[in-house]
C-alpha positions in Angstrom: -10.3 -10.3 11.1 -9.3 -6.7 12.1 -5.6 -6.1 10.0 -3.6 -3.1 10.2 -2.7 -0.9 7.2 0.3 0.5 6.4 1.3 2.0 3.2 0.0 4.9 1.8 -3.9 4.4 0.7 -5.5 1.7 2.1 -7.1 -1.3 -0.6 -9.9 -2.1 1.6 -11.9 0.8 4.0 -12.5 -2.2 6.9 -8.6 -2.5 7.4 -7.2 0.1 10.6 -4.6 1.9 7.9 -2.2 4.2 9.4 0.5 5.3 6.5 4.4 5.0 8.1 5.4 6.3 5.1 5.3 9.4 3.7 6.4 10.8 -0.2 7.1 14.7 -0.6 9.1 15.7 -3.8 12.8 16.6 -3.1 12.9 20.7 -2.1 16.7 20.9 -4.2 15.9 19.9 -8.0 19.4 20.8 -9.6 20.5 17.2 -10.1 16.9 16.3 -11.6 17.0 19.4 -14.3 20.9 18.3 -14.6 20.0 15.0 -15.7 17.5 16.0 -17.7 19.6 18.4 -19.9 21.6 15.8 -20.8 18.9 13.5 -21.5 20.9 12.0 -24.7 23.0 11.4 -23.3 21.1 7.8 -21.7 20.0 5.0 -23.5 17.4 4.1 -20.9 14.8 6.9 -18.2 14.0 3.4 -16.2 10.9 4.3 -14.0 10.0 2.2 -10.7 7.4 3.9 -8.7 4.8 5.8 -9.2 5.6 8.4 -7.6 8.9 9.0 -9.6 6.4 9.2 -12.5 4.2 11.6 -11.0 6.7 14.4 -10.2 9.8 14.0 -12.6 7.7 11.9 -14.9 7.6 15.0 -17.6 10.7 16.3 -17.1 12.2 13.2 -18.9 9.4 13.0 -21.6 12.2 13.5 -24.3 14.1 10.2 -23.6 15.4 8.1 -26.0 13.8 4.5 -24.2 11.1 4.8 -21.7 11.0 2.1 -19.0 8.0 1.3 -16.3 7.8 -1.4 -13.6 4.3 -2.6 -13.7 0.4 -1.3 -14.7 1.0 1.6 -11.7 3.7 2.9 -13.2 3.0 2.6 -16.5 -0.8 4.9 -15.5 1.2 7.3 -13.4 3.4 7.7 -17.3 0.4 8.0 -18.7 -1.3 10.8 -16.6 2.3 12.7 -17.1 1.9 12.9 -20.7 3.8 9.4 -21.7 2.8 7.3 -24.3 5.6 5.9 -25.4 7.3 3.5 -23.3 8.1 0.3 -22.4 6.4 -1.8 -19.4 8.4 -4.4 -17.1 5.2 -7.3 -16.8 6.9 -8.1 -13.7 7.2 -5.4 -11.3 9.8 -5.8 -8.7 13.6 -5.6 -8.8 14.1 -8.9 -10.1 11.8 -9.0 -13.4 13.3 -5.1 -14.2 17.1 -7.1 -14.2 15.6 -9.5 -15.8 14.1 -7.2 -18.4 17.5 -6.1 -19.2 18.9 -8.8 -19.8 17.7 -9.5 -22.9 18.3 -5.3 -24.4 21.7 -4.1 -26.0 23.2 -2.7 -23.1 24.1 2.0 -22.4 22.9 4.2 -20.2 20.5 3.8 -17.6 19.4 6.9 -16.0 16.5 6.0 -12.5 14.6 8.8 -11.0 13.7 7.1 -7.5 13.9 7.4 -3.8 16.3 8.9 -1.6 15.7 5.2 0.2 15.6 3.2 -3.1 17.2 -0.1 -2.3 20.6 -0.8 -4.6 19.3 -3.4 -6.1 17.9 -2.7 -9.4 21.3 -0.7 -10.3 23.7 -3.2 -8.9 22.2 -5.7 -10.9 22.5 -3.8 -14.1 25.7 -3.2 -13.6 26.8 -6.4 -13.3 24.9 -7.5 -16.4 27.2 -3.9 -18.2 24.5 -1.5 -18.2 26.5 2.4 -17.0 23.6 3.5 -14.7 22.7 7.0 -12.6 20.7 7.4 -9.8 19.3 10.1 -9.3 16.8 11.2 -6.4 13.5 12.3 -7.5 11.5 12.0 -4.1 11.7 11.5 0.0 10.4 8.4 1.3 10.5 9.8 5.5 8.2 8.3 8.1 5.1 10.9 8.8 5.8 13.3 11.7 2.5 12.3 13.2 2.4 9.2 13.1 -0.1 7.9 15.2 0.2 4.4 17.1 -2.7 2.1 17.5 -3.2 -0.6 20.2 -2.4 -3.4 18.3 -4.0 -6.5 20.7 -6.7 -5.4 18.9 -4.7 -6.5 15.6 -4.7 -9.6 14.1 -2.6 -9.2 10.9 -0.2 -6.3 10.0 0.4 -6.1 6.3 4.3 -4.2 5.2 4.2 -2.8 1.8 7.8 -2.1 1.4 10.7 -2.5 3.0 10.0 1.6 5.1 7.1 0.4 6.5 9.2 -2.3 8.4 11.5 -0.3 9.2 9.2 2.7 10.8 6.5 0.3 12.3 9.9 -0.8 13.9 10.9 2.8 15.1 7.0 4.1 16.4 6.5 0.4 18.5 10.1 -0.5 19.0 9.8 -4.0 17.5 8.2 -7.1 14.8 4.8 -9.1 16.5 5.4 -11.9 15.6 2.2 -13.4 17.2 0.5 -11.2 14.7 -0.6 -12.6 10.7 2.5 -10.2 9.0 2.3 -10.2 5.1 3.5 -8.5 2.7 3.6 -6.7 -0.7 6.8 -7.8 -3.2 9.7 -11.0 -2.6 12.1 -7.7 -1.6 9.9 -6.0 1.3 9.6 -9.5 2.6 13.1 -10.2 2.1 13.3 -7.6 4.5 11.0 -8.1 7.0 12.4 -11.8 7.2 15.6 -9.6 8.1 14.3 -7.3 11.3 12.4 -10.7 12.5 15.8 -12.2 13.4 
């Protein structure tokens, strides 16, 4: 079965790999620096991706409590020199909200993508937390994204809502005659919305 993989790095050398997202640091780091300068105002800094950990992990190393979503983000934080953290085992938005349900309320800082969905901030606010989000990196369509011949593909793997949106931008539609796979419940929900 020929598989088209749309994420940044392919887990299988036999996949047809055409990344439909590109991750770059923000040009203007002033908001990040302001948050870092006032780190004592926050009870938690929540890292929801390895890219936030990669680009700004060191900046928030002095936080009272660092929370990581899953082992991949934890590994990226450790590479940034951060060892003390709490890891949310269920590495998706709902798992994060459930983890915070059992924590004392306080102020949460979330360094994240420019395209991050509002699920986590809204969920934490409903639990009584104060939440501030700051853009740590930019998720964008690759400048030279290449089309492949979809007639040669039997399966397409989408790794995030952005890969779905950028696929539609590039091809104009989501093919329903292929086996479509997603990584995580949020991406699956987004795919179902875009197919309808």
